[in-house]
C-alpha positions as a printed Julia matrix, in Angstrom:
135×3 Matrix{Float64}:
 -50.65  -22.74    2.51
 -50.43  -19.33    4.01
 -46.98  -17.75    4.14
 -45.24  -20.16    1.79
 -44.27  -19.85   -1.85
 -42.64  -17.17   -3.96
 -45.21  -14.44   -3.1
 -44.78  -14.89    0.63
 -43.92  -11.7     2.56
 -40.88  -12.33    4.82
 -41.74  -12.23    8.48
 -39.99   -9.99   10.98
 -37.95  -12.96   12.19
 -36.9   -13.76    8.59
 -35.79  -10.16    7.99
 -33.9   -10.14   11.28
 -32.17  -13.42   10.38
 -31.23  -12.09    6.92
 -29.74   -8.92    8.49
 -27.8   -11.02   10.99
 -26.4   -13.25    8.22
 -25.4   -10.21    6.17
 -23.71   -8.62    9.19
 -21.92  -11.89   10.06
 -20.62  -12.21    6.48
 -19.34   -8.62    6.53
 -17.65   -9.19    9.91
 -16.05  -12.41    8.66
 -14.68  -10.56    5.61
 -13.37   -7.76    7.85
 -11.5   -10.33    9.98
 -10.08  -12.02    6.87
  -8.89   -8.64    5.54
  -7.36   -7.71    8.91
  -5.56  -11.07    9.12
  -4.17  -10.63    5.58
  -2.92   -7.13    6.43
  -1.31   -8.35    9.66
   0.38  -11.23    7.82
   1.76   -8.81    5.24
   2.99   -6.47    7.99
   4.5    -9.46    9.78
   6.41  -10.48    6.65
   7.9    -6.97    6.49
   8.87   -6.95   10.16
   9.99  -10.56   10.56
  11.84  -11.56    7.37
  13.08  -14.81    8.94
  10.35  -17.0    10.44
  10.64  -16.87   14.24
  10.5   -19.93   16.5
   6.81  -19.3    16.98
   4.45  -17.3    14.79
   4.21  -13.7    15.99
   1.0   -12.74   17.72
  -1.0    -9.75   16.62
   0.35   -7.72   19.53
   3.92   -8.78   18.58
   3.32   -7.5    15.06
   1.82   -4.22   16.24
   4.57   -3.63   18.83
   7.25   -4.37   16.23
   5.62   -1.97   13.78
   5.56    0.75   16.46
   9.23    0.12   17.27
  10.13    0.23   13.57
   8.26    3.51   13.03
   9.95    5.08   16.07
  13.39    3.94   14.87
  12.67    5.38   11.42
  11.61    8.69   12.97
  14.84    8.76   14.99
  16.93    8.01   11.89
  15.1    10.72    9.96
  15.79   13.27   12.69
  19.46   12.27   12.81
  19.72   12.58    9.02
  18.08   16.04    9.18
  20.61   17.13   11.82
  23.48   15.86    9.68
  22.06   17.7     6.65
  21.94   20.95    8.67
  25.58   20.45    9.7
  26.63   19.73    6.11
  24.66   22.73    4.85
  26.56   24.96    7.32
  29.88   23.41    6.27
  28.97   23.98    2.63
  28.24   27.65    3.3
  31.63   28.05    5.01
  33.44   26.3     2.14
  31.56   28.36   -0.46
  32.59   31.51    1.37
  36.26   30.41    1.41
  36.14   29.53   -2.31
  34.54   32.86   -3.11
  37.23   34.68   -1.11
  39.88   32.88   -3.19
  37.99   33.56   -6.42
  37.63   37.24   -5.58
  41.32   37.58   -4.73
  42.15   35.86   -8.05
  39.86   38.24   -9.96
  37.3    35.5   -10.77
  33.57   35.97  -10.37
  32.35   34.43   -7.08
  29.97   31.48   -7.1
  26.33   32.28   -6.59
  24.27   30.66   -3.87
  22.21   27.84   -5.48
  18.47   28.4    -5.55
  16.52   26.78   -2.75
  13.05   25.36   -2.97
  10.36   24.02   -0.69
  10.49   20.24   -0.38
   8.0    19.52    2.42
  10.57   18.17    4.88
  11.07   19.28    8.46
  13.41   22.02    7.28
  11.33   22.6     4.18
  14.44   23.55    2.19
  16.79   21.5     0.06
  19.51   22.6    -2.28
  18.29   21.93   -5.8
  21.61   20.5    -6.9
  21.45   17.89   -4.16
  18.41   16.55   -5.98
  20.3    16.31   -9.3
  19.5    19.81  -10.59
  23.17   20.85  -11.01
  23.97   24.57  -11.36
  26.02   25.77  -14.31
  29.27   26.68  -12.54
  32.35   27.91  -14.35
  35.64   27.54  -12.49
């Protein structure tokens, strides 16, 4: 028989069908992976099961809302850190005035370093790198 057996050359239709099956399998796996990721995201956003399972758009909208809230909290924390940094500078100045009037060496300004945040600066001792201060 012509075209049958192990030595048969696949026809154009056979090659096209094989490509289609391969593509369909890859697309199925992509959908499975996307569903798994959305379920994981849903478990982070909805710790208590809701009355109805969240839709994909519910999950995405909740993730967007969560990210925006986190950005707002981060900005608020950065503002509070700037305020505290200014207060610290004022207090350090007052302490140094007292130390100078008492004949004691003033405190040095702690070293600052880049930390990649919005401000880019953090006091090293806030990160646990305490200066050696003698009172």
